[in-house]
C-alpha positions in Angstrom: 59.3 127.7 111.3 56.1 126.8 109.4 55.3 123.2 108.6 52.9 122.2 105.8 51.7 118.6 106.3 49.9 118.5 103.0 48.3 115.0 102.8 50.4 113.3 105.4 48.5 111.5 108.1 49.4 111.5 111.8 51.2 108.1 111.5 53.5 109.5 108.8 54.3 112.7 110.8 55.1 110.6 113.8 57.5 108.5 111.7 59.2 111.7 110.5 59.7 112.7 114.1 61.2 109.3 115.1 63.5 109.3 112.2 64.6 112.8 113.0 65.0 112.3 116.7 67.0 109.1 116.6 70.2 110.5 114.9 70.1 113.5 117.2 70.1 111.2 120.3 72.8 109.1 118.8 74.9 112.2 118.3 74.3 113.4 121.9 75.5 110.0 123.1 78.6 110.3 120.9 79.4 113.7 122.5 79.2 112.1 126.0 81.5 109.3 124.9 83.9 111.8 123.5 84.1 113.7 126.8 84.6 110.4 128.6 87.5 109.5 126.3 85.8 106.4 125.0 85.9 107.6 121.4 88.6 109.7 119.8 86.9 111.7 117.1 83.4 112.8 116.0 82.0 114.9 113.1 78.8 116.3 114.4 75.7 116.9 112.2 73.6 118.4 115.1 71.3 121.0 113.6 71.5 119.5 110.1 69.4 116.3 110.6 66.4 117.4 108.6 68.4 117.3 105.4 69.7 113.8 105.7 66.5 112.3 107.1 64.1 114.2 104.9 65.9 113.5 101.7 66.6 109.8 102.5 62.9 109.2 103.4 62.0 110.7 100.0 64.2 108.2 98.1 63.2 104.6 97.3 65.0 101.9 99.2 66.4 100.6 95.9 68.0 104.0 95.0 71.6 104.9 95.9 72.5 107.7 98.2 76.1 109.1 98.5 76.3 111.0 101.8 79.1 112.8 103.7 80.4 113.1 107.3 77.4 114.9 108.8 74.8 112.7 107.4 74.2 110.1 110.1 70.5 110.4 109.3 71.0 108.8 106.0 72.3 105.7 107.6 69.8 105.5 110.4 66.9 106.2 108.0 68.1 103.3 105.9 68.0 101.2 109.1 71.7 100.5 109.3 72.1 98.9 112.8 73.7 101.3 115.3 75.9 98.4 116.6 77.3 98.0 113.1 77.9 101.8 112.7 79.5 102.1 116.1 81.8 99.1 115.3 82.8 101.0 112.2 83.5 104.2 114.0 85.6 102.3 116.6 87.6 100.4 114.0 86.2 97.0 115.1 86.6 93.9 113.0 82.8 93.8 112.5 82.7 97.3 111.1 82.1 97.9 107.4 85.8 98.5 106.7 87.1 95.8 109.2 89.0 98.6 111.1 90.7 99.9 107.9 88.9 103.2 107.7 86.9 105.5 110.0 83.7 107.5 110.1 81.4 107.2 107.0 84.2 106.2 104.6 82.5 103.1 103.5 79.7 101.7 101.4 77.0 99.1 101.8 75.3 97.5 98.9 72.7 96.1 101.2 71.5 99.6 102.2 72.4 101.2 98.8 74.7 103.8 100.5 78.1 104.8 99.1 80.3 106.7 101.5 82.7 109.5 100.8 86.5 109.6 100.9 88.3 112.5 102.7 89.0 114.2 99.4 85.7 116.2 99.1 84.0 115.9 95.8 84.9 112.6 94.1 81.6 110.9 95.2 79.7 113.3 92.9 81.0 111.6 89.8 80.4 108.2 91.2 76.7 109.2 91.4 76.9 109.9 87.7 78.0 106.4 87.0 75.4 104.8 89.2 72.7 106.9 87.5 74.1 106.1 84.1 73.8 102.3 84.9 70.2 102.8 85.8 69.4 104.7 82.6 71.1 102.0 80.5 69.3 99.3 82.3 65.9 101.0 81.8 65.5 101.4 85.6 63.3 104.3 86.7 65.6 105.3 89.5 67.1 108.5 90.9 70.4 108.9 92.7 71.1 111.3 95.5 74.5 112.7 96.3 75.6 115.2 99.0 78.1 117.9 98.9 79.1 120.6 101.3 79.2 124.3 100.2 83.0 124.1 100.5 83.3 121.3 98.0 81.5 123.4 95.4 84.8 125.1 94.8 86.4 121.9 93.6 86.7 120.8 90.0 85.0 117.5 90.9 81.8 119.5 91.6 81.8 121.2 88.2 82.9 118.1 86.3 80.2 115.8 87.8 77.3 118.2 87.3 78.4 119.0 83.8 78.6 115.3 82.8 75.2 114.7 84.4 73.7 117.6 82.5 75.2 116.7 79.1 74.1 113.0 79.6 70.7 113.8 81.2 71.5 111.6 84.2 68.9 111.4 87.0 71.1 112.7 89.8 70.0 115.0 92.7 73.1 117.1 93.6 72.3 118.2 97.1 74.4 121.0 98.7 74.4 121.3 102.4 75.2 124.9 102.9 76.0 125.1 106.6 78.0 128.3 106.5 81.5 127.0 107.0 84.1 124.7 105.4 86.0 123.9 108.6 86.7 127.6 109.6 86.3 129.3 106.3 83.0 131.2 105.9 81.0 131.1 102.7 82.0 134.7 101.7 85.6 133.4 101.4 84.5 130.3 99.4 82.5 131.8 96.6 81.2 135.1 95.2 77.7 134.2 94.1 74.8 135.0 96.4 73.2 131.6 96.2 74.9 128.3 95.3 71.8 127.1 93.5 72.3 129.9 90.9 75.1 127.7 89.6 72.4 125.5 88.1 71.8 128.1 85.4 75.3 127.7 84.0 74.8 124.0 83.5 71.3 124.3 81.9 69.6 122.4 84.7 66.9 123.1 87.3 67.9 124.4 90.7 66.0 124.8 94.0 66.7 126.4 97.4 65.1 125.0 100.5 65.1 125.5 104.3 67.3 122.6 105.2 66.0 122.7 108.8 62.4 122.1 107.8 62.1 118.3 107.4 58.7 118.5 105.6 60.0 121.0 103.0 63.1 118.9 102.4 61.1 115.8 102.0 58.4 117.3 99.7 61.0 118.9 97.5 63.2 115.8 97.1 60.1 113.6 96.7 58.7 115.7 93.9 62.1 116.1 92.1 62.9 112.4 92.3 59.4 111.4 91.1 59.8 113.6 88.0 63.3 112.5 87.5 62.4 108.8 87.4 60.1 109.5 84.5 62.2 112.1 82.7 65.9 111.6 83.6 67.9 114.8 84.2 70.0 116.2 87.0 68.8 118.8 89.5 70.8 121.0 91.9 69.4 121.6 95.4 70.8 124.0 98.0 69.7 123.3 101.5 70.3 126.1 103.9 71.3 125.1 107.4 74.0 125.7 110.0 76.7 123.7 111.7 76.1 123.9 115.4 79.3 122.2 116.4 82.9 122.4 115.1 84.1 120.8 111.9 85.0 118.0 114.2 84.8 118.3 118.0 88.5 119.1 118.5 88.4 122.1 116.2 85.9 124.0 118.3 83.7 127.0 117.2 85.5 130.1 118.4 85.7 131.4 114.9 81.9 131.6 114.6 80.1 134.8 115.7 77.9 134.3 118.8 74.9 135.9 117.2 74.9 133.2 114.4 74.5 130.5 117.1 71.7 132.4 118.7 69.9 132.8 115.4 70.2 129.2 114.3 69.4 127.8 117.7 65.9 129.1 117.2 65.7 127.1 113.9 66.7 123.7 115.5 65.1 121.1 113.2 64.3 118.6 115.9 62.9 121.0 118.5 60.8 122.9 116.0 59.2 119.8 114.5 58.6 118.4 118.0 56.8 121.6 118.9 54.7 121.4 115.7 53.6 117.9 116.6 52.7 119.1 120.1 50.7 122.0 118.7 48.9 119.5 116.3 48.2 117.3 119.3 49.9 114.4 117.6 52.3 114.1 120.5 52.2 115.1 124.1 55.0 115.6 126.6 54.4 112.2 128.2 54.6 110.4 124.9 57.8 112.3 124.0 59.4 111.4 127.3 58.5 107.7 126.7 59.9 107.8 123.2 63.1 109.3 124.3 63.5 106.9 127.2 63.0 104.0 124.9 65.4 105.3 122.3 68.0 106.1 125.0 67.9 102.5 126.2 68.2 101.1 122.7 71.1 103.4 121.9 72.9 102.5 125.1 72.6 98.8 124.4 73.7 99.0 120.8 76.7 101.2 121.7 77.9 98.9 124.5 77.4 95.9 122.2 79.8 97.6 119.7 82.4 98.3 122.4 82.3 94.6 123.2 83.0 93.6 119.5 86.4 92.1 118.7 89.3 94.1 117.6 90.8 93.2 114.1 93.4 90.5 114.2 96.6 91.3 112.3 96.9 89.1 109.3 99.2 90.5 106.6 98.3 88.0 104.0 94.6 88.8 104.4 95.4 92.5 104.2 97.3 92.1 100.9 94.7 89.8 99.4 91.9 92.2 100.3 93.4 94.9 98.2 91.8 93.0 95.2 88.4 91.6 94.5 88.8 87.7 94.5 89.3 86.6 91.0 90.7 83.3 89.8 92.2 84.2 86.4 92.8 81.5 83.9 94.2 82.2 80.5 91.7 81.4 77.6 93.5 79.6 74.8 93.3 81.2 71.4 91.3 79.2 68.9 90.6 79.6 65.2 92.8 81.2 62.4 95.4 83.9 62.9 95.8 87.1 61.0 98.7 89.5 60.6 97.5 92.8 62.1 98.9 96.0 63.5 99.3 96.6 67.2 96.5 99.2 67.0 94.2 96.8 65.2 94.8 94.1 67.8 93.6 96.5 70.6 90.6 97.5 68.5 89.7 93.8 67.9 90.0 93.0 71.6 87.7 95.9 72.5 85.1 94.8 69.9 85.1 91.2 71.1 84.8 92.4 74.7 81.8 94.6 73.7 80.2 91.5 72.1 80.9 89.3 75.1 79.9 91.7 77.9 76.6 93.5 77.1 77.1 95.6 80.2 80.5 97.0 79.1 80.5 100.7 78.5 83.3 102.6 76.7 84.0 106.2 77.6 86.5 108.8 76.4 87.1 112.0 74.5 86.2 111.7 70.8 85.8 107.9 70.9 82.4 107.8 69.3 81.8 108.9 65.7 85.4 110.2 65.4 86.8 106.8 66.5 89.2 108.3 69.1 92.4 110.2 68.6 94.1 107.1 67.2 90.9 105.6 65.5 90.9 102.5 67.8 87.1 102.7 68.3 86.3 103.7 64.7 83.0 102.1 63.6 82.1 101.1 67.2 79.1 103.6 67.4 77.5 101.9 64.3 77.9 98.5 65.9 77.2 99.1 69.6 75.4 102.5 69.7 76.1 105.7 71.5 74.8 104.5 74.8 77.7 102.1 75.2 80.3 104.1 73.2 80.2 107.5 74.8 82.0 110.7 74.0 82.8 112.5 77.2 83.4 116.1 78.1 87.0 117.0 78.8 87.0 115.9 82.4 89.2 113.0 83.3 88.3 113.0 87.0 84.6 112.8 86.5 84.8 110.0 83.9 87.0 107.8 86.2 84.5 108.4 88.9 81.7 107.6 86.5 83.4 104.4 85.6 83.5 103.4 89.3 79.9 104.3 89.7 79.0 102.0 86.7 80.9 99.2 88.3 79.1 99.7 91.7 75.8 99.5 89.9 76.5 96.3 88.0 78.4 97.4 84.8 81.9 97.1 83.4 83.6 100.3 82.3 86.6 101.1 80.0 87.8 104.6 79.9 90.3 105.9 77.4 92.8 108.5 78.4 93.4 110.3 75.2 97.0 110.4 76.2 98.5 108.8 79.3 99.9 112.2 80.2 96.4 113.4 80.9 95.8 110.9 83.6 97.1 113.5 86.1 93.6 115.2 85.8 92.0 111.9 87.1 94.8 110.9 89.5 92.8 111.2 92.7 89.9 109.0 91.5 92.4 106.3 90.4 94.7 106.1 93.4 92.2 106.9 96.1 88.9 105.5 94.8 89.5 102.8 92.3 92.5 101.4 94.1 91.1 101.4 97.6 87.5 100.6 97.2 87.7 96.8 97.6 90.2 97.1 100.5 87.9 99.6 102.3 84.5 97.9 102.0 84.7 94.9 99.8 83.3 96.4 96.6 84.9 95.7 93.2 86.1 98.4 90.9 85.5 96.7 87.5 87.3 99.4 85.5 90.0 99.4 82.8 91.8 102.6 81.9 93.5 102.6 78.6 96.7 104.6 78.6 98.2 105.6 75.1 101.8 106.1 76.3 105.4 106.7 75.3 107.8 108.6 73.2 109.3 108.2 69.7 106.9 110.5 67.9 108.3 113.9 68.7 105.2 114.8 70.7 107.1 116.6 73.5 106.7 116.9 77.3 102.9 116.5 77.5 102.1 113.7 75.1 105.1 111.4 75.5 105.6 110.5 79.1 106.0 107.0 80.4 104.2 107.2 83.8 103.6 103.6 84.6 105.6 103.9 87.9 103.0 106.2 89.3 100.6 103.3 89.4 102.9 100.3 90.0 103.5 101.6 93.5 99.7 102.0 94.2 98.3 98.9 96.0 94.9 97.9 94.5 95.7 98.6 90.9 96.9 96.1 88.3 99.2 97.4 85.5 99.8 95.7 82.2 102.0 96.9 79.3 102.0 94.7 76.2 104.8 94.8 73.6 103.2 92.8 70.8 99.9 92.7 69.0 99.2 89.2 70.3 99.7 90.3 73.9 97.9 93.6 73.3 94.7 91.8 72.5 95.1 89.0 75.1 96.0 91.3 77.9 93.2 93.8 77.1 90.6 91.0 77.1 92.1 89.7 80.4 91.9 93.2 81.9 88.3 93.6 80.9 87.4 90.2 82.3 89.1 91.0 85.6 86.7 92.7 88.1 89.7 94.8 89.5 90.9 98.2 88.3 93.5 97.7 85.5 95.8 100.4 84.0 96.4 99.2 80.4 99.4 100.9 78.8 99.6 100.8 75.1 102.5 102.3 73.2 101.6 104.9 70.6 104.8 104.4 68.6 103.8 100.7 68.1 100.3 101.4 66.9 101.0 101.4 63.2 104.7 100.5 63.1 104.4 97.0 64.5 102.3 94.1 63.3 102.2 90.4 64.0 100.0 87.2 63.9 97.0 87.4 66.2 94.2 84.9 66.7 91.0 86.2 65.4 88.8 84.7 68.1 88.5 85.4 71.8 91.5 84.6 74.1 93.2 86.1 77.1 96.8 86.4 78.2 97.2 85.9 81.9 98.0 89.0 83.9 101.2 88.6 85.9 103.0 86.2 83.6 106.2 87.3 81.8 107.3 85.9 78.4 110.9 84.7 77.7 111.6 85.8 74.2 115.3 84.7 73.9 117.4 82.3 75.8 121.0 82.7 76.7 123.7 82.4 79.4 125.8 85.6 79.4 123.2 88.0 80.8 119.5 88.7 80.9 117.7 91.8 79.8 114.4 92.4 81.7 112.2 94.9 80.0 108.7 95.7 78.7 106.9 97.9 76.2 109.0 99.6 73.6 112.1 98.4 75.5 111.4 94.9 74.3 111.9 96.0 70.7 115.1 98.0 71.5 116.5 94.9 73.1 115.4 92.6 70.2 117.0 95.0 67.7 120.3 95.1 69.7 120.4 91.3 70.0 119.8 90.9 66.3 122.7 93.2 65.6 124.9 91.3 68.0 124.2 87.6 67.4 127.3 86.5 69.3 125.8 87.7 72.6 124.1 84.9 74.4 121.4 86.8 76.3 118.0 85.9 77.9 115.3 88.4 77.1 112.4 88.7 79.4 109.3 90.7 78.4 107.5 91.3 81.7 104.1 92.2 80.0 102.6 92.8 83.5 104.1 95.3 86.0 101.6 94.8 88.8 101.6 92.0 89.6 104.9 91.0 88.0 106.4 87.6 87.4 109.0 87.2 90.2 109.5 83.5 89.4 110.5 84.1 85.8 112.8 87.0 86.8 114.5 84.9 89.5 115.0 82.1 87.0 116.6 84.6 84.5 119.0 85.8 87.3 120.0 82.3 88.3 120.6 81.3 84.7 122.8 84.2 83.7 124.2 85.9 86.8 124.1 89.3 85.1 121.1 91.5 84.9 120.2 94.5 82.8 116.9 96.2 83.4 115.7 98.3 80.5 112.8 100.7 80.4 111.6 103.8 78.6 110.7 105.7 81.8 113.2 107.9 83.5 115.9 106.3 85.7 115.2 107.7 89.1 112.3 105.8 90.8 111.3 104.1 87.6 109.8 100.6 87.8 113.3 99.2 87.2 114.4 100.5 90.6 111.8 98.1 92.2 113.1 95.2 90.1 116.7 96.0 90.9 115.9 96.2 94.6 114.0 92.9 94.6 116.7 91.1 92.7 119.4 92.4 95.1 117.4 91.3 98.1 116.2 87.9 96.9 118.8 86.8 94.3 122.1 88.4 95.5 123.9 85.1 95.8 123.3 84.3 92.1 124.7 87.7 90.8 128.1 87.9 89.2 127.8 91.7 88.7 125.8 94.6 90.0 122.3 94.9 88.7 122.4 97.6 86.0 119.6 99.8 84.8 119.3 101.4 81.4 116.6 104.1 81.4 115.8 107.5 79.9 117.3 110.7 81.2 115.9 112.3 84.4 114.5 115.2 82.5 111.2 116.1 80.9 110.8 114.6 77.4 111.9 117.0 74.6 110.1 117.4 71.3 113.0 117.8 68.9 113.9 114.4 67.3 117.6 114.6 68.1 116.9 115.7 71.7 114.3 113.0 72.1 116.6 110.3 70.8 119.3 111.5 73.3 116.7 111.4 76.1 115.6 107.8 75.5 117.2 104.8 77.1 117.8 103.2 73.6 120.9 105.5 73.2 122.5 104.1 76.3 121.7 100.4 75.8 125.0 99.4 74.0 127.2 101.1 76.6 125.3 99.6 79.5 125.5 96.1 78.2 129.2 96.5 77.6 129.7 97.6 81.2 127.7 94.7 82.5 129.6 92.1 80.5 133.0 93.7 81.4 132.4 93.7 85.2 
């Protein structure tokens, strides 16, 4: 291995050695602890340290790095205390995740490091959002994100690089090609000879480097990042290396040919650089022994300190509260004149006022810029706020949800429009595993709103008409709102954008142009988690939301002799248990109505809660009226038969007759 020091002085070269040696010695200690049974799991990066250390040293301390399992050198080079890291690995209360997650599944704003989740790839899009925030703020910064060669097969890899390329984002996409994704060799992962060749397809630069040569890694990243800060654009870098241990220690390495170990053993990054410094007479054997003895003592002390740290104490209330970023919501009272507007216009007005109020709010979605979105809700926004803040996106829901989270991490607010709620499946992992769990895992907010044009009634068929709110109401960490009227549509949207937590905002497409109502023209919010009692009565209560509210109103108008209380939930997570309990106690008979399918719809949770907490007030079984347990058909007659509306009359009759 040949090292080119260029203009680096002896002090700098010695620092490279210290930064390279330290994570190796920590790893060696971890392997000892593993054999002793003092730790239970370890993902080894032995043999790959030059990539993590060299690239981190090339980045500015203010620049974000998004590493993976085998990148201990990122954390040590950013001076994260080993006691804190060890506490994290051991699930101690003082760890970054307070015992809630393991390994490097955490972030730290102090050190500008954002860890991965187990689903390989989602961190790549987060890097896009972080870099976008820097570009919008005029910061000359680069962002570094790691990927293994196995993760390059995932859609997240493609989506993130494509977005960065289209938007000229200063992201360094670094692939650690270590030969194996767990036990699967590269020839079973991809067909191309070099992963860096993928850069050509995205219209960006690509570089391949010896990942075991710390000076080559440093010099390449340093040069790329310097140019990128002045001229923002993404770059793809492939670092060739080898995984000298198993995927994790328990998996072993029997599947790896012996000759590969022999070949790569000669390329050991620590040993080769150490020999280079000996040859250059920057180090001698005595100095090396002294350095290693000092580091060994330091590591031993910090590790033992971590073992002595307290275990987490069980506190269920704290666990629940920590699913959400602390936020004391207070409804802002509407002021000024009102205007009769359509449901769609109320949403548009809310977005416009939010853009005026929050100068760091960014809107993203397919066709939302000049075209104004599929439903024209953002029509005219580009002229008022510019394309930096009203951004057309490629068709890649996962990457844009990840980008939204990255924007939030780097100080912005983000709103993403799913063109149809049905398309959320393509961004599902980012929502339920990144947005929903980020604050619980390491205390960082996810200041993101996802708008969900939802529902049937327009003959749009199985892929444009689904009511999928129940997918998210059962996901801790998300908030879910579903307005039924223009007034609430605007107020809940403004409340959702104000809230620093991730909010799924469902808006019914059928109501866009068919429903209108009086809406204050100024800024106001409707409190998330508060239901609205629309009708009062004694015979029964109907609990519903969304389009179900209008089905219920229509039925009650046609049956004026029925004394029914009508509750519009408005929010599904959290939902207003107090108002629901009051309705049950007042009437004794409960009908839960929703557009979603019957089985495991949100109504099932309501029915279960009422049965458990309000059973003594019931005069009849809780009844549900929901849509059929089938996909949604397109034909008008078939769609009408599918929807819960067709069963409302009969269900109410059964409830009253019980």
